C-alpha positions as CSV (number, residue, x, y, z in Angstrom):
1,M,-24.8,16.2,13.5
2,D,-21.0,17.3,13.9
3,F,-19.2,16.2,11.2
4,G,-15.1,17.2,12.5
5,V,-15.3,19.9,10.1
6,R,-15.1,22.7,12.5
7,W,-11.9,23.8,14.0
8,K,-10.6,26.3,16.7
9,L,-7.8,28.2,15.7
10,H,-4.9,27.3,17.9
11,G,-2.7,30.3,19.6
12,D,-2.6,33.0,17.1
13,G,-2.6,31.0,14.2
14,R,0.7,31.0,13.5
15,T,3.5,28.9,15.1
16,P,2.5,26.2,17.9
17,A,4.4,26.6,21.3
18,P,7.7,24.6,21.7
19,G,6.1,20.7,22.6
20,A,2.7,21.0,21.6
21,V,0.8,20.3,19.0
22,V,-2.1,20.8,16.9
23,R,-4.7,18.9,17.7
24,P,-7.2,17.2,15.0
25,D,-10.2,19.8,15.7
26,E,-7.7,22.9,16.0
27,R,-6.4,24.5,12.5
28,L,-3.7,27.2,12.3
29,S,-4.2,30.2,10.2
30,W,-5.8,29.2,6.7
31,P,-2.7,30.4,4.7
32,R,-0.6,27.7,6.8
33,T,-2.9,25.4,6.7
34,I,-3.4,25.4,3.2
35,G,0.2,25.0,3.2
36,L,-0.1,22.1,5.2
37,G,-2.3,20.4,3.0
38,A,-0.1,21.3,0.1
39,Q,2.4,19.4,1.7
40,H,0.4,16.4,2.4
41,V,-0.1,16.3,-1.5
42,V,3.6,15.9,-2.2
43,A,4.1,13.1,0.7
44,M,1.6,11.7,-1.2
45,F,2.7,12.0,-4.5
46,G,5.3,8.8,-5.0
47,A,3.2,5.7,-4.7
48,S,-0.3,7.6,-5.8
49,F,2.0,8.4,-9.1
50,V,3.5,5.1,-9.5
51,A,0.4,2.8,-8.5
52,P,-2.0,3.8,-10.9
53,V,0.5,3.6,-13.6
54,L,1.7,0.1,-12.3
55,M,-2.0,-0.9,-12.6
56,G,-2.7,0.6,-15.8
57,L,-5.0,2.7,-14.8
58,D,-5.5,7.0,-15.4
59,P,-3.1,8.5,-13.0
60,N,-5.1,12.0,-13.3
61,L,-8.6,10.1,-12.4
62,A,-6.6,8.1,-9.5
63,I,-5.4,11.6,-7.8
64,M,-9.3,13.0,-8.0
65,M,-10.7,10.0,-5.9
66,S,-8.3,10.1,-3.7
67,G,-9.3,13.8,-2.5
68,V,-13.0,12.6,-2.6
69,S,-12.0,9.4,-0.8
70,T,-10.3,11.1,2.0
71,A,-13.4,13.2,1.9
72,I,-15.4,10.8,3.0
73,F,-12.8,9.2,5.5
74,L,-12.7,12.1,7.0
75,L,-16.5,12.6,7.0
76,A,-17.2,9.5,8.2
77,T,-15.0,9.4,11.3
78,R,-16.3,12.8,12.3
79,G,-12.6,14.5,12.1
80,K,-10.7,12.2,14.8
81,V,-8.5,10.6,12.4
82,P,-6.4,12.4,10.2
83,S,-5.5,10.2,7.1
84,Y,-5.2,10.6,3.7
85,L,-6.4,7.9,1.5
86,G,-3.6,7.7,-1.2
87,C,-4.1,4.7,-4.8
88,S,-3.2,1.5,-2.6
89,L,0.0,-0.2,-3.7
90,S,-1.0,-3.6,-2.7
91,F,-3.3,-4.2,-5.4
92,V,-0.2,-4.0,-8.1
93,G,0.7,-7.7,-8.3
94,V,-3.4,-8.2,-7.9
95,A,-3.7,-5.9,-11.6
96,A,-0.5,-7.6,-12.5
97,V,-1.6,-11.3,-12.5
98,I,-5.1,-10.0,-13.9
99,R,-3.7,-8.7,-17.0
100,A,-1.2,-11.5,-17.3
101,Q,-4.3,-13.5,-18.1
102,G,-6.0,-11.0,-20.8
103,G,-7.7,-9.0,-18.1
104,S,-8.9,-5.3,-19.6
105,S,-8.6,-2.3,-17.1
106,A,-13.0,-3.0,-16.4
107,V,-12.1,-6.7,-15.2
108,V,-8.9,-4.6,-13.2
109,T,-11.6,-2.4,-11.3
110,G,-14.5,-4.7,-10.8
111,A,-12.3,-7.4,-9.0
112,V,-11.0,-5.0,-6.4
113,F,-14.4,-3.4,-6.2
114,A,-15.8,-6.6,-5.1
115,V,-12.9,-6.3,-2.4
116,G,-13.9,-2.9,-1.7
117,V,-17.0,-4.2,-0.7
118,L,-15.5,-7.3,1.8
119,L,-13.7,-4.4,3.6
120,F,-16.8,-1.9,4.1
121,L,-18.1,-5.3,5.4
122,V,-15.6,-6.3,7.3
123,G,-15.8,-2.2,8.7
124,L,-19.3,-2.9,9.7
125,A,-18.6,-6.3,11.6
126,V,-15.8,-4.6,13.8
127,R,-18.0,-1.8,14.5
128,H,-20.3,-4.2,15.8
129,F,-18.1,-7.2,17.4
130,G,-15.0,-5.4,18.0
131,A,-11.3,-5.8,17.0
132,R,-11.0,-9.0,18.6
133,I,-12.4,-10.4,15.7
134,I,-9.7,-9.5,13.0
135,H,-7.3,-11.0,15.8
136,A,-9.0,-14.5,16.1
137,A,-9.2,-15.3,12.1
138,M,-5.8,-13.3,11.0
139,P,-3.4,-13.1,13.8
140,P,-0.2,-11.9,13.1
141,V,1.7,-15.1,11.7
142,V,-1.0,-15.0,8.8
143,T,-1.3,-11.6,8.1
144,G,2.8,-11.3,7.7
145,A,2.4,-13.9,5.6
146,V,-0.3,-13.0,3.2
147,V,1.5,-9.2,3.3
148,M,4.8,-10.8,2.4
149,L,3.4,-13.3,-0.5
150,I,1.6,-10.2,-2.1
151,G,4.9,-8.4,-2.3
152,F,7.4,-10.7,-3.3
153,N,4.7,-11.9,-6.4
154,L,5.5,-8.5,-8.0
155,A,9.3,-9.7,-8.6
156,P,9.0,-11.3,-11.8
157,V,6.9,-7.9,-13.1
158,T,10.0,-5.9,-12.2
159,A,12.3,-8.4,-13.7
160,S,10.3,-9.0,-17.1
161,T,8.2,-6.1,-17.6
162,Y,10.1,-2.3,-16.6
163,W,13.9,-3.9,-16.1
164,P,14.7,-4.7,-19.4
165,Q,13.2,-1.5,-21.1
166,D,16.8,0.4,-19.7
167,Q,18.4,-1.7,-17.1
168,W,21.0,1.6,-17.0
169,V,18.2,3.9,-15.9
170,A,16.6,1.0,-13.9
171,L,20.5,0.2,-12.0
172,L,20.7,4.3,-11.3
173,T,17.2,4.4,-10.5
174,M,17.7,2.1,-8.2
175,L,21.1,3.8,-6.7
176,F,19.7,7.3,-6.3
177,T,16.1,5.9,-4.8
178,G,17.9,3.6,-2.5
179,L,20.1,6.3,-1.2
180,A,17.4,8.7,-0.9
181,V,15.2,6.5,1.6
182,V,18.3,5.8,3.8
183,C,20.2,9.3,3.9
184,L,17.7,11.6,3.8
185,R,16.2,12.9,7.1
186,G,12.6,14.1,8.0
187,F,10.1,14.7,5.0
188,W,12.4,14.5,2.8
189,S,12.7,11.0,3.3
190,R,9.3,10.5,3.4
191,I,9.4,11.6,-0.3
192,A,12.0,9.4,-1.5
193,I,10.2,7.3,-4.0
194,F,8.9,10.3,-5.3
195,L,12.5,11.6,-5.5
196,G,13.8,8.8,-7.1
197,L,11.1,9.2,-9.9
198,V,12.0,13.0,-10.5
199,F,15.5,12.1,-11.0
200,G,14.6,8.6,-13.2
201,Y,12.6,11.0,-15.0
202,V,15.6,13.7,-15.7
203,L,18.0,11.2,-16.3
204,S,15.7,9.2,-19.4
205,W,15.2,13.4,-20.6
206,G,19.3,14.0,-20.5
207,L,20.0,10.3,-21.8
208,D,17.5,10.7,-25.2
209,R,19.5,14.1,-25.7
210,I,22.8,12.9,-25.8
211,F,22.8,8.9,-26.9
212,G,19.4,9.1,-28.8
213,R,16.9,6.5,-29.1
214,I,17.7,2.9,-26.9
215,H,17.5,-0.3,-28.6
216,S,15.7,-2.2,-26.0
217,A,12.2,-4.1,-25.0
218,D,9.2,-1.1,-25.0
219,G,6.2,-1.2,-22.7
220,S,4.4,-4.1,-25.0
221,G,7.5,-6.2,-24.7
222,K,8.8,-6.0,-28.0
223,T,12.3,-5.3,-28.7
224,V,12.3,-1.6,-30.8
225,D,14.7,1.6,-30.7
226,H,12.4,4.0,-28.9
227,W,12.8,7.4,-26.8
228,R,13.3,6.8,-23.1
229,L,11.3,9.8,-22.4
230,N,8.4,9.8,-24.8
231,L,6.2,13.4,-24.4
232,D,4.0,13.3,-27.1
233,A,0.9,12.6,-25.5
234,V,2.1,15.3,-22.6
235,G,1.9,18.2,-25.8
236,K,-1.4,16.8,-27.1
237,A,-2.9,16.8,-23.5
238,D,-5.4,19.8,-22.7
239,W,-4.9,21.7,-19.6
240,I,-8.6,21.3,-18.1
241,G,-10.8,18.8,-18.6
242,L,-12.2,15.4,-16.8
243,P,-10.1,11.9,-16.6
244,D,-11.1,9.2,-18.4
245,F,-13.9,7.2,-16.9
246,H,-14.9,3.2,-17.2
247,G,-17.2,1.2,-15.6
248,P,-16.5,-2.3,-13.8
249,H,-16.6,-5.6,-15.1
250,F,-17.2,-8.5,-12.9
251,Q,-14.9,-12.0,-13.6
252,W,-14.9,-15.1,-10.6
253,S,-11.7,-15.1,-11.6
254,A,-10.1,-12.1,-11.0
255,I,-12.5,-11.5,-7.7
256,L,-10.6,-14.6,-6.3
257,V,-7.2,-13.4,-6.9
258,A,-8.1,-9.8,-5.6
259,L,-9.8,-10.7,-2.8
260,P,-6.8,-11.5,-0.7
261,V,-5.1,-8.1,-0.4
262,V,-8.2,-7.7,1.9
263,I,-5.8,-8.8,4.5
264,A,-3.6,-6.2,4.1
265,L,-5.8,-3.4,3.8
266,I,-7.1,-4.6,7.4
267,A,-3.6,-4.7,8.3
268,E,-2.8,-1.1,7.3
269,N,-5.7,0.8,8.2
270,A,-5.5,-1.1,12.1
271,G,-1.6,0.1,12.2
272,H,-2.5,3.6,10.7
273,V,-5.4,4.3,13.4
274,K,-2.8,3.1,16.5
275,A,-0.1,5.1,15.0
276,V,-2.6,8.3,14.9
277,G,-4.1,7.3,18.3
278,E,-0.6,6.7,19.8
279,M,0.2,10.5,18.4
280,T,-2.8,12.4,19.2
281,S,-3.2,10.6,22.9
282,E,-6.8,9.4,21.9
283,N,-8.2,6.2,22.6
284,L,-9.4,5.4,18.7
285,D,-10.3,1.7,19.2
286,D,-13.7,2.9,19.0
287,K,-13.4,4.1,15.1
288,L,-10.8,1.3,13.6
289,G,-14.8,-0.2,12.2
290,T,-15.3,3.0,11.0
291,A,-12.1,3.4,9.4
292,I,-12.4,0.3,7.7
293,S,-15.9,0.8,6.5
294,A,-15.1,4.2,4.9
295,D,-11.9,2.9,3.6
296,G,-13.8,0.5,1.7
297,F,-16.3,2.5,0.3
298,G,-14.0,5.1,-0.4
299,S,-12.6,2.1,-3.0
300,M,-16.0,1.0,-4.4
301,L,-16.8,4.8,-5.4
302,S,-13.2,4.8,-6.9
303,T,-13.3,1.8,-8.8
304,A,-16.8,2.7,-9.7
305,V,-15.9,5.1,-11.8
306,G,-12.5,3.6,-13.3
307,G,-10.1,4.5,-10.3
308,P,-7.8,2.4,-8.3
309,P,-8.5,1.7,-4.7
310,N,-7.1,3.5,-1.3
311,T,-6.0,3.0,1.4
312,T,-4.7,5.4,4.4
313,Y,-1.2,6.8,3.6
314,S,1.9,6.3,6.1
315,E,3.6,9.0,4.3
316,N,1.3,11.4,5.4
317,I,1.2,9.9,9.2
318,G,4.8,10.5,8.5
319,V,4.6,14.1,7.7
320,M,2.2,14.5,10.9
321,A,4.8,13.1,13.2
322,A,7.4,15.6,11.9
323,T,5.0,18.7,12.2
324,R,3.0,17.8,14.8
325,V,0.3,19.2,13.2
326,Y,-2.8,16.6,13.2
327,S,-5.4,19.2,12.4
328,T,-8.1,17.2,9.5
329,A,-8.2,20.9,8.4
330,A,-5.0,20.3,6.3
331,Y,-6.3,16.9,5.1
332,W,-9.0,19.0,3.5
333,A,-7.1,21.7,1.9
334,A,-5.1,18.3,0.7
335,A,-8.1,16.8,-0.7
336,G,-8.8,19.6,-2.2
337,F,-5.4,20.2,-4.2
338,A,-6.0,16.3,-5.2
339,L,-9.2,17.5,-6.9
340,L,-7.5,20.0,-9.0
341,F,-4.6,18.3,-10.2
342,G,-7.4,15.6,-11.1
343,L,-8.9,18.2,-13.9
344,C,-5.9,19.3,-15.3
345,P,-5.2,15.8,-18.1
346,K,-1.5,17.6,-18.9
347,F,-0.4,16.4,-15.4
348,G,-1.8,13.0,-15.6
349,A,-0.1,13.0,-19.7
350,V,3.2,13.7,-17.6
351,V,2.7,11.3,-15.1
352,A,2.2,8.2,-17.8
353,A,4.8,9.1,-19.5
354,V,7.4,7.9,-16.9
355,P,10.2,5.8,-18.3
356,G,9.7,1.8,-18.0
357,G,13.6,1.8,-16.9
358,V,12.6,4.2,-14.4
359,L,9.6,2.4,-12.6
360,G,12.3,-0.8,-12.9
361,G,14.4,1.1,-10.7
362,I,11.4,1.8,-8.2
363,T,10.0,-1.1,-7.9
364,V,13.1,-3.2,-7.3
365,I,13.1,-1.3,-3.9
366,L,8.6,-0.8,-3.9
367,Y,8.3,-4.3,-4.3
368,G,10.6,-5.6,-2.1
369,M,9.7,-3.2,1.0
370,I,6.2,-4.4,0.4
371,G,6.7,-7.5,0.9
372,L,9.5,-7.1,4.1
373,L,6.5,-5.1,5.5
374,G,5.4,-8.9,6.5
375,A,8.1,-10.1,8.2
376,Q,8.0,-6.9,10.4
377,I,4.5,-8.0,11.4
378,W,6.0,-11.1,12.3
379,L,9.0,-9.3,14.3
380,S,6.5,-6.8,15.8
381,A,4.3,-9.2,17.1
382,K,7.0,-12.0,17.7
383,V,5.7,-14.6,15.9
384,D,8.0,-17.6,16.3
385,L,8.8,-19.3,13.0
386,R,10.5,-22.3,14.7
387,N,7.1,-23.5,16.2
388,P,6.1,-26.0,13.3
389,L,2.2,-24.4,13.9
390,N,3.4,-21.0,12.4
391,L,6.1,-22.6,10.2
392,V,4.1,-24.7,7.8
393,P,1.3,-23.3,6.4
394,T,3.6,-19.9,5.9
395,A,6.2,-21.5,3.9
396,A,3.4,-23.7,2.0
397,G,1.8,-20.2,1.2
398,I,4.6,-17.6,0.6
399,I,6.0,-20.7,-1.9
400,I,2.3,-21.0,-3.5
401,G,2.2,-17.3,-3.6
402,V,5.9,-16.2,-4.7
403,G,6.0,-19.4,-7.3
404,G,2.6,-18.7,-9.4
405,V,2.0,-22.6,-7.9
406,S,-1.7,-23.2,-9.8
407,L,-4.5,-25.5,-8.6
408,K,-6.8,-26.6,-11.8
409,I,-10.4,-27.0,-10.4
410,S,-12.2,-27.2,-13.9
411,D,-11.5,-26.1,-17.0
412,N,-12.6,-22.9,-16.8
413,F,-11.4,-21.6,-13.3
414,E,-8.3,-22.4,-11.3
415,L,-6.7,-21.1,-8.3
416,S,-2.9,-19.9,-8.2
417,G,-0.7,-17.3,-6.9
418,I,-2.0,-14.9,-4.2
419,A,-5.2,-16.5,-4.6
420,L,-4.3,-20.0,-3.5
421,G,-1.4,-18.8,-1.4
422,T,-3.5,-16.9,1.0
423,L,-6.2,-19.3,1.0
424,V,-3.2,-22.2,2.1
425,V,-1.8,-19.9,4.9
426,I,-5.6,-18.8,6.5
427,T,-7.2,-22.2,6.0
428,G,-3.7,-24.4,6.6
429,Y,-3.2,-22.6,10.0
430,H,-6.8,-23.0,11.4
431,A,-6.9,-26.4,10.5
432,L,-3.4,-27.5,12.0
433,R,-4.4,-25.2,15.2
434,A,-7.6,-26.8,15.6
435,L,-6.0,-30.6,14.9
436,A,-2.3,-29.6,17.0
437,P,-1.4,-30.7,20.3
438,A,-1.7,-28.4,23.2
439,H,2.4,-28.3,23.7
440,L,2.7,-26.5,19.7
441,K,-0.2,-23.7,20.9
442,T,2.0,-22.5,23.1
443,Q,4.3,-20.6,20.8
444,E,6.6,-22.5,22.3
445,P,9.8,-22.8,20.5
446,L,10.2,-26.4,19.0
447,L,12.5,-26.7,16.1
448,D,16.4,-25.8,15.7
449,S,17.4,-22.0,16.6
450,G,19.7,-21.6,13.3
451,T,22.9,-22.3,16.1
452,S,24.5,-25.2,17.3
453,S,22.4,-26.0,19.8
454,Y,18.4,-26.8,20.4
455,D,16.1,-25.2,22.6
456,T,16.3,-26.8,26.1
457,S,13.8,-24.7,27.9
458,E,11.4,-26.4,30.1
459,A,7.7,-26.7,28.7
460,G,5.6,-23.3,29.5
461,D,8.8,-21.6,29.8
462,G,8.5,-19.7,26.5
463,Q,12.3,-18.8,26.8
464,S,15.4,-20.2,25.1
465,A,18.7,-21.3,26.6
466,E,20.5,-18.1,25.0
467,A,17.6,-15.3,25.9
468,R,18.1,-16.4,29.7
469,K,22.1,-16.1,29.5
470,G,21.9,-12.6,28.3
471,E,19.6,-11.5,31.6
């Protein structure tokens, strides 16, 4: 059986010819392939470091399990879909909500394990029935709304937990990260979050040397004198050793909070498989179900030992677009590097020491970007929010999710925030669509377009008067 671990040498193995691409079943020379693998590791550094820290999980274990999950993904897809599976940022808000309710790390990983199981089952269903079941159950109007409320639900975490620890470091880190995202080009723009992390790290160290301790809230929320950057744990950590493992603990209340994130993961996987297919000029539709199941299985394995869930990384897809090297051999090298990093506790201690102010500056941008990905889904699919059928369920669900609205079912069970918001969007949309008159299902603009004029197009035209004027 072919598991996609055999590669043909591309040309002379050195430099691809102008305009040529290195296909997934090809490779450059091994030194160059290993170098590309290291580049992929650097590309995923920023998010893969930040995610476990924000979730309160071991960054060493997170990096190690990202390598394991990537290897599983490459084997499952038979080397046809070159992708790296790094720590998913979509679960950061879920972890924050669960911990705010008193949940431990085991409860967090237990809830996320359940999401991995559901994602695995969805992948099997897609393999059997085709991608049409995804589009039927979660059209773009629903997917965009859920991704948006997941991202914006995180705003209070930045405002109340990270930013107050050092507002000036947070502000400067935010400005630097924003400049890096916008002004840098190519590969460097893909690791802008990582560069912002390094900038804030060095800035905090310098301010400690110049001004001494800061009097502000620490990680526990208590206002005390503390160092911005505390490296005590780094000095005590070993150079070689295993990360901290723990088993998951399952609570229904935590699982219900986490389950909506599966929608974001499905959207991510579908988008990434499509992007890779376009770049490699391969039709990978038949691999979508396998990719989703492999992602789910990798997340199950990671959370079963105490790590965070994983998802395909757009940062690494950007590296492929920049280098035009799609060889899965480079991803195997990246997985190997991740395993080695995971066996260095000192490395994990350096990551865990990231100052709260630095995380405040980065998360202001990062959380907002996650939320606005939902708006991008709407734009790409040309979702018309002037149609009440689209507007009403998404408006209600987003406000519930972002505002943390609760619905108490019993003394021991309630739905709130992300879980309740997602439930309102999905059930609200499908229920209203089943009851709505036919003319509302045509996606025609039916409300004020935002100017002084109203849409005057005839039924079934689907274009506004303003649009026709521009033709």
